[in-house]
N, C-alpha and C positions, 0 to 999 in steps of 0.2 A: 254219727260216726262214718268216716269215709270207708269205702270198701277196700279190702286189701288188694295189693297188686297181684295180678295173675302170675302163676308160676307154671313152668312146663312140667308135665308129668315126668317122673324119674325114668326117662327113656334112654339116657346116654349110653349105658353099658349094653342095652339091647340093640340100639342102632349100630354100635360098633362090634357086635357079636361076630364070631367066626362062622356062626350058623346062618345060612341064608334065610331059613324059615323064621328064625328069631328076628332078623333084620327086617324082613318083609312085614311081619306083624307089627313091629315098632313103627314103621313108616305109615302103615294104615292107621294106627292109633294117633300118630302125629297129625295126619290129615284130618281126622275127626276133631282133634283138639283145635287146629287152626281154623276149621270151618265155623267154629263158634265165635261170633263177634264179641261176646262178653269175655272171652278168655285169651284172645290172640294179641291184645295190646300189651306186649311184653316189655318190661324194663330192659335196659341195655345189658345188664349182667345176665339176665335169663336168656336173652337173645344170643349172647355170646356162647353160653353153655349149650344152647340148642344147636347152634351152627357147628360147634366143635363135634358134637355127636353125628350130625348129618354128614360132615366132611369125611369122617372116618367110616361112616356107613358106606359111602361111595368108594372109599379107599379099599374096603374089603371085597367089593364086587370084582370078580376075576375072570368072567367069560364075556366075550363081546356082546352076545344077545342079552345077557343079564345086565351088563353095563348100559346098553342102549335103553332097555326098558326102565331101569332105575333112574337114569338121567331124565327121561321124559316124565316119570312119576314125580321126581323131586321138583322139576321145573313147574309142573302143574300145581304145586302147592301155592305158587304165586296167584294162580287163578282161583283156587279154592277159597282163599281169603277174600271175602266179599267187600270188605272195607278198603278203599284205595290207600288210605294212610297207613293202615296196618300192612298191606301188601308191600308198599314201598319201604317200610321199616324192615320187613323180612328180606327184601332185595338188598338193602344196605348191609344187613347181616351177611348175606351171601358174598358180596364183593369185599367186605372187610376181611372175611375169613379167607377168601381166595388170595387176596394180596398178601395177607400175613403168612399163609402156609405155602405159598407158591415155591419158594426156594427149597422147601423140604420135599417136594414131589420128585421122585426118581424118574429116570428116563423111561422106564417101562410103563409107568402110569401116566405119563404126560399127555398122551393122545386122548385118553379117556376123559381127562379134565378139560382139554380143549373142547371135546364133544359136550361136556356138561355146560360149559360156558355158552356154547352155541344154542343149546336148549333154553337156557335162561334168557339169552338175548331175544330169542323168538317169543318166549312167554311174556317178556317185558313189553314188547310191542303189542301183543294181544291184550295185555292188561291196559295199556294206554288207549288202545282202540275202544275197549269196553268203557273206559272213562271219557270217551269222546274227545280225546286229546285235551283234557282239562289243563288249563294254563298252569295252575299251581302244582299239579301232578308232574308236568313236564319240568318245571323249575326244580322240584325235589329230585327228579330223575337226573337232571344235570348236576345237582349237588352231589348225588351219590357217585357219579362217574368222575367228577372233576375236582372235588374238594380233597383235602389231605386224607390219604388212605384209599382214595378211589383209583381205579385202574387207568384213568386218563389224567391224573394229576401231574402237571408239568414240573412242579417244584418239590415233590416228595421223592427223594433218592431211594427210598425203600421199595418203590413200585417197580416191578420188573418190566423192562421194555417189551418183552415178548407178549405181555397182555395187550398193550396198545397195538402191536402188530396184528395180533389175532383178531381183536375187535374191528380194526380197520378192514381186515380181509373179509369178515363175515357180515358186516353191518348191513350193507345194502341188500345182500342176498336174503338175509333173514327178515328184513323189513318188507321186501317184496313178497316173500312167502306169507308173512302175517297178513298183509293187505289182500293177497289173493284169496286167502281163506275166510276173509271177513265180508259180511254183507252190509256193513255199516256205510251210510252215505255221508258221514261227517268227513269233510276234507282233512287231509293230513298235512300238518305244518312242516314241510320239508326242511326249511332253513333252521327252524328251532331244533329239530332232531339232529342236524349237523353241527349245531353250535359247540358241543363239547370238543369235537374234533377240530373245528376251526380255531377255538381257543388254544388247544394243545399245539396245533401247527404254528401258531403265533409265538408260543412261549417255550416250546421244548428246546432243550440244549443239545439234543441228539439229532444230528442231520439224518440219520437212518429212519428215525420216527417220522420226521417231516416228509421224507421221500415216500415212505409207505402210505401215509395219509393222502398225499397228493396222487400217488399211483393207484391206490385202491378205492379212493372215494371221490376226490375232486375231478380228476381227469375222466373217469368213466361217466360221471354224471354230466359233466360239461359236454362230453361227446354225444351221449344219447339225447341230450336236450338241444343239439345243434341241428340245423337243416341238413338233410341227407344229400349234400351236393359236393362236388369237386373233391378237395383234399380230405373231406370228412368220410368219403365212401369207404376207404380202406379201414379206417379206425372203426367205423360202424360195423363193417363186415366182421371184424374180430369180436365184436360184442353181439353178433347176431343171435347167439343162443341165450343171451342173458342181457336183455336191454332194459330190465327193470320197468316193464310196461305198467305195472300196478303203481309203482312209485310216481311215475309221470302222470298217470291218469287220475290219481287220487290225491295229488298234492295241491296246495294253494300257497300263494306267495305271502300273504299277510293277513288280511281280514277276509274270512270266508264269505261274508255277506256282500263284499265288493268284488273279490277276486277268487271265486271258487271254481273257475273253469279248468285250472291246471294246465293252461297253454304252455307248451314246452319252451318257447322263446321267452315268455315272461318269467318263467321259473329260472331259466338260465341267466337272464339279466339280474334277477333278484339275488341269485347266488353270487354272481360276479361283483355286484355292488357290495354285498356283505363281505366278501373276501378283500375287496379294496379298502373298505372302511376299517376292517380289523388290521390290515397291513399298515394303514396310516396311523393307527393308535400309538401313543407314546410308549405304552407298555410292551409293544411288540419288539422282540429282539431284532437287531439290525440285520443279522444274517438271514433270519426267516422273512423279514420284511422284503428284502431284495428278491427272494425266491417267489414270494407271493405276488409281487409286482410283475415279475417275468411271466408267471402263470396267467395273470390278469391280461397283460399286454398280448400274449400269444393267443389267448382265447378271443379277445376283442378283434384282433387282426384276422383271425380265422373266420369269425362271423362276417366281417366286412367282405372278405374275399369270396365267401360262399354266396353272398347276396349279389355280388357283382356279375 
């Protein structure tokens, strides 16, 4: 006989309790449950129930220090789960719930949910570092972000634009933090991690989303990967306090056995080639293609002038 599917302990009402002590106890019980590899491979229905309880657990937290501590504790659940597949299923439950519930979050609670997202983004990078940037794990991560219901899905009108804005704003910062805290020597695949944003930039129907991705991700990276000469000096000065040094030093272009040095110019060329190739694809929207070509041309011309 096959073993029955695991089910979550009946924690829902305790997670959403008005009493902090009750919520705290429920979170600890949940952590113990998820740390058991034999019980955390939850079916979709159970995962949805679990995440509804977690969402309202965070909803009920009402003081800044309590919110910060709980956000960190909830994000750490990703790391507590030792099986990478189960962790990513838990992450999918997080994003499915955030997208579904986002429009119901009132203005006074919005900032704390932005903080929760930041914590989960950081924990996700630490999870992928632990998995040594496993290719299939990164593919699943892309699916979570970009497929229907994901926060970076270009064709799902239910997805709030503000989620893409926020992710673009914090992505490099949290990646750099995660890399700084890691002792892993496994090179980080920069282009692969940018892929969901590159795809969204090509497909989005919202010019503001494209602009935010270019301003918060593409331009800063292209700037810090440029030689510090001539016209680049002023731009680099504006980034002097946050030059993503860990991203640059721990990234590789393609195959780590061939290109593990993370040389800045090689990374920049790889990024520009990827942007050009995606811009050239038939599926890219014409409006976005033109903007990506302009970005590519200006970046290439900037490189040529700095070398002259």
